[in-house]
C-alpha positions in Angstrom: -15.0 20.5 33.5 -14.7 16.8 33.5 -15.3 13.6 31.5 -17.7 10.8 31.6 -17.9 7.6 29.8 -20.6 5.1 28.7 -21.1 2.5 26.0 -23.4 2.1 23.0 -25.7 -0.9 22.7 -23.0 -2.7 20.6 -20.6 -2.3 23.5 -18.4 0.5 22.0 -17.3 3.0 24.6 -17.8 6.7 24.1 -16.9 9.6 26.4 -18.6 13.0 27.1 -16.7 16.1 27.9 -18.8 18.2 30.2 -18.3 22.0 31.0 -20.4 23.5 33.8 -20.5 27.1 35.0 -19.6 27.1 38.7 -21.7 30.3 39.3 -25.2 29.3 37.9 -24.6 25.5 37.3 -25.3 26.0 33.6 -24.2 23.3 31.2 -22.1 25.1 28.8 -21.0 22.2 26.8 -21.4 18.4 26.5 -19.1 17.1 23.7 -19.8 13.4 22.8 -17.5 11.2 20.8 -15.4 8.0 20.8 -12.2 10.0 21.4 -11.7 13.4 22.8 -8.1 14.5 22.6 -6.7 17.8 24.0 -7.0 19.7 20.6 -10.7 18.8 20.5 -11.2 19.9 24.1 -9.5 23.3 23.2 -11.9 23.8 20.3 -14.9 23.1 22.6 -13.6 25.6 25.2 -13.0 28.3 22.4 -16.5 27.7 21.3 -17.9 28.2 24.7 -15.6 31.4 25.0 -16.8 32.8 21.8 -20.3 33.5 23.4 -19.3 33.6 27.2 -15.8 35.1 27.1 -12.8 33.4 28.6 -13.0 32.5 32.3 -10.5 33.6 34.9 -10.0 30.1 36.1 -11.0 26.5 35.3 -11.3 23.8 37.8 -10.6 20.2 36.8 -9.0 16.9 37.9 -5.5 15.7 37.0 -6.6 13.4 34.2 -4.2 12.9 31.3 -6.4 15.0 29.0 -6.1 18.0 31.2 -2.4 17.9 32.1 -1.4 18.1 28.4 0.9 20.8 27.4 -1.7 21.9 24.8 -4.2 22.8 27.4 -1.6 24.5 29.5 -0.5 26.5 26.6 -4.0 27.5 25.6 -4.8 28.5 29.2 -1.7 30.7 29.4 -2.4 32.4 26.0 -5.8 33.4 27.4 -4.6 34.2 30.9 -6.7 31.5 32.6 -5.6 29.9 35.8 -5.9 26.0 35.8 -7.1 24.8 39.2 -6.5 21.1 39.6 -8.3 19.3 42.4 -6.3 16.9 44.6 -6.2 13.3 43.4 -9.0 11.3 45.0 -11.0 14.4 46.0 -13.8 14.7 43.6 -15.7 16.9 46.1 -13.3 19.7 45.3 -15.1 19.8 41.9 -18.5 19.2 43.3 -20.6 21.2 40.9 -19.5 19.1 37.9 -19.8 15.9 39.9 -23.3 16.8 40.9 -24.1 17.6 37.2 -22.7 14.2 36.2 -25.1 12.4 38.6 -28.0 14.2 37.1 -26.9 13.7 33.5 -26.2 9.9 34.2 -29.5 9.4 35.9 -31.6 11.3 33.3 -29.9 10.5 30.0 -27.1 7.9 30.1 -28.8 5.4 32.2 -32.3 6.1 30.9 -31.7 5.1 27.3 -30.1 2.4 25.3 -28.2 4.2 22.5 -27.4 2.5 19.2 -25.4 5.4 17.7 -23.5 8.5 18.8 -26.0 10.6 17.0 -28.7 9.4 19.3 -26.6 10.3 22.3 -25.9 13.8 20.9 -29.4 14.5 19.9 -31.0 13.5 23.3 -28.1 15.3 25.1 -28.6 18.6 23.2 -32.4 18.5 24.0 -31.7 17.7 27.6 -29.2 20.5 28.0 -31.6 23.1 26.6 -34.3 21.9 29.1 -31.8 21.8 31.9 -30.5 25.4 31.3 -33.7 27.1 30.3 -36.8 25.3 31.7 -35.8 23.6 34.9 -35.6 25.5 38.1 -32.8 24.5 40.6 -33.3 24.5 44.3 -29.8 25.8 44.8 -30.4 28.8 42.5 -33.4 30.2 44.4 -35.7 28.0 42.3 -34.6 29.7 39.1 -33.3 28.1 35.9 -29.5 28.6 35.2 -30.2 31.2 32.7 -32.7 33.1 34.8 -30.2 33.0 37.7 -27.4 34.3 35.5 -29.6 37.1 34.1 -30.6 38.1 37.7 -27.0 38.7 38.7 -24.1 40.5 37.0 -22.5 37.6 35.0 -19.3 39.5 34.4 -18.6 40.1 38.1 -19.8 36.6 39.4 -19.3 33.9 36.8 -16.0 32.2 36.0 -17.8 29.6 34.0 -16.1 26.7 35.6 
């Protein structure tokens, strides 16, 4: 999981919180808003866990949102190992970094957004297409959902 930022046409900055499954490269969540504090991140993670179960570990950087005691307490309560990449080594979280490039090229850089609702709507449509319709070379030319269904998700997927 990781964050990205961009700006609306008026210049106001917004952020996206992206959660990607490390097994099948599925986009599990993209939360878009002006401010994404730790309690909001926890709500997003709980929402994902409600349909995917809690992961055994989560890989992330050392950003201020992730080193909060709220995230640490949440992870401990759900027996989740937090795996922090080394500072300045984004390749240690390469799946989400690769996902960022695709999302930026195909959505954030492709459109000029006037409102957050526009960002959210286009993002939601893109995530559905990315997960359900688009084959990935690294997944045997299957979509993320097809790849997950082909293999035992309980044994192979940590979601992040």
